[in-house]
matplotlib code that plots the C-alpha trace (Angstrom):
import matplotlib.pyplot as plt

x = [114.6, 111.6, 112.5, 109.3, 109.9, 113.4, 111.8, 109.4, 112.2, 114.1, 111.0, 110.6, 114.3, 114.2, 111.0, 112.7, 115.7, 113.6, 111.8, 115.1, 116.3, 113.0, 113.0, 116.6, 115.9, 112.9, 114.7, 117.7, 115.6, 113.6, 116.8, 117.9, 114.5, 114.7, 118.1, 117.1, 113.8, 115.9, 118.1, 115.2, 113.6, 116.9, 116.9, 113.3, 114.3, 117.3, 115.0, 112.5, 115.4, 116.7, 113.2, 113.2, 116.7, 115.8, 113.1, 115.3, 118.7, 119.9, 123.5, 123.9, 126.7, 124.8, 121.7, 123.6, 124.6, 121.1, 119.7, 122.2, 121.3, 117.6, 117.8, 119.9, 117.1, 114.5, 112.2, 108.6, 107.1, 104.3, 104.3, 100.9, 99.6, 98.1, 94.6, 95.8, 96.2, 99.1, 101.9, 104.5, 105.5, 108.6, 109.2, 105.6, 104.2, 105.6, 102.7, 100.1, 99.4, 97.2, 97.1, 94.2, 95.6, 94.0, 93.9, 96.8, 99.0, 98.1, 98.9, 102.3, 103.3, 101.7, 100.4, 97.1, 95.0, 94.5, 94.0, 92.6, 95.9, 97.7, 95.0, 95.4, 99.2, 98.8, 96.5, 99.0, 101.9, 99.8, 99.3, 103.0, 104.9, 104.4, 105.0, 107.8, 106.9, 108.8, 108.2, 108.6, 108.1, 106.4, 103.9, 103.8, 103.9, 103.8, 106.1, 104.7, 106.8, 106.5, 109.0, 110.9, 110.2, 113.5, 112.5, 109.0, 110.5, 112.9, 110.1, 108.4, 111.6, 111.8, 108.2, 108.6, 111.9, 110.4, 107.3, 109.5, 111.6, 108.5, 107.0, 110.3, 110.5, 106.9, 107.4, 110.7, 109.1, 106.1, 108.4, 110.7, 107.7, 106.1, 109.3, 109.8, 106.3, 106.7, 109.9, 108.1, 105.3, 107.8, 109.4, 106.0, 105.0, 108.3, 108.3, 104.7, 105.0, 108.2, 106.5, 103.6, 106.0, 107.9, 104.8, 103.5, 105.8, 105.3, 101.6, 101.3, 103.5, 101.3, 98.1, 99.8, 100.9, 97.3, 95.9, 98.5, 97.7, 94.0, 94.6, 97.2, 95.4, 91.8, 91.3, 88.9, 86.4, 88.8, 87.9, 91.6, 92.3, 89.5, 91.1, 94.4, 92.8, 91.3, 94.7, 96.2, 93.4, 94.1, 97.8, 96.5, 94.5, 97.5, 99.6, 96.8, 96.7, 100.4, 100.0, 97.3, 99.5, 100.4, 97.5, 93.9, 91.8, 88.3, 85.6, 82.4, 79.2, 79.0, 77.1, 79.5, 78.0, 78.3, 82.0, 83.0, 81.1, 82.6, 86.1, 85.4, 84.0, 87.2, 89.4, 87.9, 88.5, 92.2, 92.8, 92.5, 89.1, 89.7, 88.8, 85.1, 83.8, 80.6, 79.2, 76.3, 75.1, 73.0, 73.0, 71.5, 74.6, 76.2, 79.6, 82.2, 84.8, 87.8, 87.3, 91.0, 92.3, 89.5, 90.0, 93.6, 92.4, 90.2, 93.0, 95.4, 92.9, 91.7, 95.3, 96.3, 93.2, 94.1, 97.8, 96.6, 94.5, 96.6, 94.4, 90.6, 89.0, 86.3, 86.5, 83.4, 82.6, 79.8, 78.5, 76.3, 75.4, 74.4, 71.8, 71.9, 75.7, 75.8, 78.5, 79.2, 81.0, 82.8, 84.0, 86.4, 86.8, 88.9, 89.5, 93.2, 95.9, 94.9, 96.9, 98.0, 96.2, 99.6, 100.1, 96.7, 98.3, 101.7, 100.3, 99.6, 103.2, 105.4, 107.8, 105.8, 105.3, 105.1, 106.2, 109.8, 109.5, 107.0, 107.7, 105.2, 103.7, 100.2, 98.3, 100.3, 99.1, 95.6, 95.5, 96.8, 94.3, 91.3, 92.3, 94.0, 91.9, 88.5, 88.3, 87.6, 89.1, 90.5, 91.3, 91.5, 88.0, 88.7, 91.3, 92.1, 95.2, 94.3, 90.7, 90.9, 90.8, 88.3, 89.3, 86.8, 86.7, 84.5, 83.3, 81.0, 77.8, 76.5, 72.9, 70.8, 69.8, 66.0, 65.7, 68.4, 67.4, 68.5]
y = [-172.4, -170.0, -166.6, -166.4, -169.9, -168.7, -165.5, -167.5, -169.7, -166.6, -165.3, -168.6, -168.6, -165.0, -165.7, -168.8, -166.7, -164.0, -166.6, -168.0, -164.5, -163.7, -167.1, -166.6, -163.1, -164.3, -167.4, -165.5, -162.8, -165.6, -167.1, -163.7, -163.2, -166.6, -165.9, -162.4, -163.9, -166.4, -163.6, -161.5, -164.5, -164.9, -161.2, -161.4, -164.4, -162.4, -159.5, -161.7, -163.2, -159.7, -158.6, -161.6, -160.9, -157.3, -158.5, -161.1, -159.4, -156.6, -156.4, -152.9, -153.7, -156.7, -154.5, -152.0, -154.7, -156.1, -152.6, -152.2, -155.6, -154.9, -151.4, -152.7, -155.1, -153.1, -155.9, -154.8, -156.9, -157.0, -158.8, -160.1, -162.1, -165.5, -163.9, -161.5, -158.4, -156.2, -155.7, -153.8, -153.1, -152.5, -150.9, -149.7, -146.2, -144.1, -141.5, -144.1, -145.8, -148.6, -147.1, -144.7, -141.2, -138.2, -135.0, -133.3, -136.3, -136.9, -133.3, -133.5, -136.9, -136.0, -139.6, -140.6, -143.3, -145.9, -149.5, -150.6, -149.9, -152.3, -154.9, -154.8, -155.0, -158.0, -159.8, -159.2, -160.5, -163.6, -164.3, -164.0, -165.9, -168.2, -166.4, -167.0, -168.0, -166.4, -166.1, -162.8, -162.5, -165.9, -164.9, -166.6, -164.2, -164.4, -162.5, -161.7, -160.1, -159.2, -158.8, -155.5, -152.9, -153.8, -157.5, -156.5, -154.3, -157.0, -159.4, -157.0, -155.9, -158.6, -158.1, -154.4, -154.8, -157.2, -155.0, -152.0, -154.0, -155.4, -151.9, -150.6, -153.5, -153.0, -149.3, -150.0, -152.8, -150.6, -147.8, -150.0, -151.9, -148.6, -147.4, -150.6, -150.6, -147.0, -148.0, -151.0, -148.7, -146.4, -149.4, -150.7, -147.3, -146.7, -150.1, -149.9, -146.5, -147.5, -150.7, -148.6, -146.3, -149.1, -150.8, -147.7, -147.8, -151.5, -151.3, -148.3, -150.2, -153.3, -151.2, -149.7, -153.1, -154.5, -151.6, -152.1, -155.9, -155.2, -152.7, -154.8, -158.1, -156.9, -158.6, -156.1, -158.8, -161.6, -163.0, -163.6, -160.0, -159.2, -161.4, -159.8, -156.4, -157.7, -158.8, -155.4, -153.7, -155.9, -154.8, -151.2, -152.1, -153.7, -150.6, -148.5, -150.7, -150.1, -146.4, -146.2, -147.9, -145.3, -142.9, -143.1, -144.6, -143.3, -145.8, -145.9, -147.8, -151.0, -154.3, -156.7, -159.7, -157.9, -156.9, -160.3, -162.1, -159.9, -160.8, -164.5, -164.6, -163.0, -165.2, -168.6, -168.7, -168.2, -171.3, -175.0, -176.3, -179.1, -176.5, -175.5, -172.3, -172.0, -168.6, -168.0, -165.2, -162.2, -159.7, -156.8, -156.2, -152.8, -151.7, -149.0, -150.5, -149.4, -151.9, -152.0, -152.7, -155.0, -157.0, -157.4, -159.0, -161.4, -162.2, -163.1, -165.3, -167.1, -167.6, -169.1, -171.3, -172.5, -173.2, -175.1, -177.5, -180.4, -181.8, -181.5, -179.3, -176.7, -173.1, -171.7, -168.1, -167.3, -163.8, -163.4, -160.5, -159.7, -157.0, -156.2, -155.8, -154.2, -156.6, -158.5, -161.9, -163.1, -166.7, -168.1, -171.9, -174.4, -178.1, -177.8, -179.1, -176.9, -174.9, -176.1, -174.3, -173.1, -171.1, -169.3, -166.0, -166.6, -166.8, -163.0, -162.1, -160.6, -163.2, -166.3, -168.7, -172.4, -172.2, -172.3, -169.3, -167.3, -163.9, -164.3, -160.9, -161.7, -162.3, -159.6, -157.1, -158.6, -157.9, -154.4, -153.6, -154.9, -153.4, -150.1, -149.1, -150.8, -150.8, -154.5, -157.8, -160.9, -164.2, -167.9, -169.0, -172.7, -175.1, -178.8, -180.3, -182.4, -181.1, -177.4, -173.8, -171.1, -167.4, -164.9, -161.2, -159.0, -155.6, -153.0, -152.8, -149.4, -150.5, -153.2, -152.6, -153.5, -153.4, -156.0, -159.6, -162.1]
z = [-111.6, -112.1, -110.7, -108.7, -107.2, -106.2, -104.8, -102.7, -101.4, -100.3, -98.6, -96.7, -95.8, -94.5, -92.6, -91.0, -90.2, -88.6, -86.5, -85.3, -84.3, -82.5, -80.8, -79.7, -78.4, -76.4, -75.2, -74.0, -72.3, -70.6, -69.4, -67.9, -66.4, -64.7, -63.3, -62.0, -60.6, -58.6, -57.4, -56.3, -54.4, -52.6, -51.8, -50.5, -48.3, -46.9, -46.3, -44.4, -42.3, -41.6, -40.3, -38.0, -36.7, -36.0, -33.6, -31.9, -31.3, -29.0, -30.3, -31.6, -33.9, -35.4, -35.6, -37.7, -40.0, -40.3, -41.0, -43.7, -45.3, -45.0, -46.6, -49.5, -50.5, -52.5, -53.6, -53.1, -50.2, -47.7, -44.4, -43.1, -40.2, -40.9, -41.1, -43.9, -41.7, -43.0, -40.6, -42.7, -46.3, -48.3, -51.7, -52.3, -52.8, -50.0, -50.3, -49.2, -45.9, -44.7, -41.2, -40.3, -39.6, -38.0, -40.2, -38.4, -38.7, -42.3, -43.1, -41.5, -43.0, -46.4, -46.6, -48.0, -46.3, -49.0, -47.7, -51.1, -52.8, -50.4, -50.8, -54.5, -54.2, -51.9, -54.3, -57.1, -55.0, -54.1, -57.8, -58.5, -55.8, -52.9, -49.5, -47.0, -43.5, -40.6, -36.8, -35.0, -31.3, -31.3, -34.0, -37.4, -40.3, -44.1, -46.4, -49.9, -52.6, -56.3, -59.2, -59.2, -61.9, -63.6, -63.9, -65.1, -67.8, -68.8, -69.3, -71.7, -73.5, -76.2, -77.2, -77.4, -79.3, -81.8, -82.2, -83.0, -85.4, -87.1, -87.5, -88.9, -91.4, -92.4, -93.1, -95.0, -97.0, -97.9, -99.0, -101.1, -102.6, -103.6, -105.1, -107.0, -108.3, -109.5, -111.3, -112.9, -114.0, -115.7, -117.5, -118.6, -120.0, -121.7, -123.3, -124.4, -126.0, -127.8, -129.1, -130.4, -132.1, -133.7, -135.0, -136.7, -139.8, -140.8, -140.3, -142.6, -145.2, -144.9, -145.6, -148.6, -150.0, -149.6, -151.5, -154.2, -154.5, -154.8, -157.6, -159.5, -159.3, -159.2, -155.8, -154.3, -153.4, -152.6, -149.2, -148.5, -148.9, -146.5, -143.8, -144.4, -143.9, -140.7, -139.4, -140.3, -138.5, -135.5, -135.7, -135.6, -132.5, -130.9, -131.5, -130.1, -127.0, -126.3, -126.8, -124.2, -121.5, -118.9, -119.6, -118.3, -121.1, -121.9, -120.8, -122.8, -122.1, -124.1, -124.0, -122.4, -124.2, -127.6, -127.1, -125.9, -128.7, -131.4, -130.3, -129.8, -133.4, -134.6, -132.6, -133.1, -136.9, -136.3, -134.1, -134.7, -135.6, -133.0, -130.4, -130.1, -128.5, -126.5, -125.4, -123.1, -120.9, -120.2, -123.1, -121.1, -119.0, -119.7, -118.4, -119.0, -121.3, -123.4, -126.3, -127.6, -124.0, -123.1, -126.3, -125.2, -122.0, -123.9, -126.3, -123.5, -121.7, -124.9, -126.1, -122.7, -122.9, -126.4, -125.4, -122.3, -124.5, -125.9, -128.6, -129.0, -126.4, -125.5, -124.4, -122.7, -122.1, -119.7, -118.8, -115.7, -113.3, -109.8, -110.0, -106.2, -106.1, -109.6, -110.7, -113.9, -114.0, -117.1, -116.7, -119.3, -119.0, -120.8, -120.8, -120.7, -118.4, -115.4, -112.8, -109.4, -106.6, -105.2, -108.5, -108.5, -107.5, -109.1, -112.7, -112.6, -111.7, -114.5, -115.9, -114.8, -117.7, -118.3, -122.0, -123.0, -125.3, -123.3, -121.7, -118.9, -119.4, -120.8, -117.5, -115.8, -118.4, -118.2, -114.4, -114.8, -117.5, -115.5, -112.1, -113.1, -116.1, -115.6, -111.8, -111.8, -110.6, -112.2, -110.5, -111.1, -110.1, -110.2, -111.7, -111.5, -112.9, -116.0, -116.2, -116.9, -115.6, -115.2, -115.0, -113.7, -114.6, -112.3, -113.6, -112.2, -114.2, -115.3, -116.0, -117.6, -121.2, -121.1, -124.9, -125.6, -126.1, -123.5]

ax = plt.figure().add_subplot(projection="3d")
ax.plot(x, y, z, "-o")
ax.set_aspect("equal")
plt.show()
């Protein structure tokens, strides 16, 4: 199984497991809330009954028992007449009162006259629970109550708990991801520089052998020797590419069309003549490029296009620009086997490949070169299985060359 496919399955599994844990936490808390709510409703009913008994009994011993029961029930409640007039309250702010007090009495009791507070509390209680009906001294009354502070906090607990866990996991994931990327970058840099170092000796030897062949066989003007020299120079460029990985390359202003066309002309004579190349676009677009690294990008994309074509086919390169946004678009299209839409992002991950002997590093390096070194973007613009794929490179233009021919 592809390692990225396995990684994706693990992500789905862990996500499903997290959903199960979160659902279980919310469900169990909801179960507890429901049980406590039933208990509080019973306590509110008992409190209402105790209020009724206080008004209808004269037995001192029984009154003491009723007072004890009433005082043990701390559910916030308000008793009103049928017309909504407040008669008494329980478990609310003790520093406020709904009864008009004269200044001296208010000073002694240290209570603030605040009827709006009680009306707000009453409205909230009405929205939470249906009232109880009791009769005291022949007058019907309504008992409203609301959830206790403990029950309210318990309702919010699972969401607060899950939020804290989510923040912790996000911070931990970000830290570990950053550390992992840093390690990957160090591996990339070390591998690239070692590769450049290892290539140096055989390239120098090849150059010497070519000069020796020219001299010994008088092949100075032989076209085959010219092509061999071009390939050796290409090896030098490859080594130079690897040596630049890990350091900030120098970007110089170049004609995008000219750079791309030069590489396409070099590349197309080294592939099957059953594949045709078409190139169109605006020749006036200028951008900051590091040619050895940018050629590497083109090489990876064109090689992938060639490998995707099974038999005769066409590779099209189109260069366009958006003058207002100062962007350059390079679209490389092929008539190959295409990429499923679900793999559009996966193809840029290290190790992803559809070939048996591929390392899966080409598109990963391509993305790294475009994003990290050229401040651009690369993506799969469009693809359809069996019809072909279009990759798009987006670069920032430096200016339009008015003297260049379109």
